[in-house]
Residue, then its C-alpha position, 0 to 999 in steps of 0.5 A: m913440330y908444335k902447331r902453335k906457339a907456347r903461351i907463357l903468362f909471367v906473373d909477379r907482384h913486381a910488374p917490372a920482372a913480369a913485363l921484362a920476362a914477357r918482352l924477352a919471351n916475345e923477342l928471343g922466342a918469337d918462333w916458339l913463344e908468346g908471352r904476356h904478363a900480369t899481376p896476381a890480381s889480374a892473372a885470372g883473366h889471362m889464365p885460360w889463354a896460357d899453357l904455362l904460368v911462370h911466377f917469381d914468388p914462391d907464395l903466389p899460387a896460394r893467392l891466385a884464383t884456381p887455375p884451369k886444369t890444363l895450365r901448368l905453374k912453374h916457379w922461377p926463383l930469381a937471384a936478381d931483385p925482381a922489383q928492379p929492371d936492371t941488367a942482372l935481372a935481364a940477364e937472368l931472365r934471358e938465360r932462362i928463356r933461352g933455355m926454354v926455347g932450346g928445350m922446345r927446339m930439341l923436342a921438335r927435332l925429336s918429334p916424329e910428326d910432320d910440320d903440316 
């Protein structure tokens, strides 16, 4: 079992997408995830906290400060418009976050460690 929640930093130039993703991570993955959001300009201050940085813009890594070696970056291409916080965007982000939580649950079941 994991000792603490995974810390996910959602970064995008469109604040609605990143904020919605962080909120959904905290709601849907409350036992597994802790989500925060940032813009590219403010991301550097959050990077030491995060385990994973999820971004929606494929060009974003080139504009970010150098991330810590322990931080993994992951691009989530979106079919929905990230600038519009509508039901299509929410549904797409909800599906991705549920997949992330499901993967963590599966790994926890396979883990030989105790819950201590």
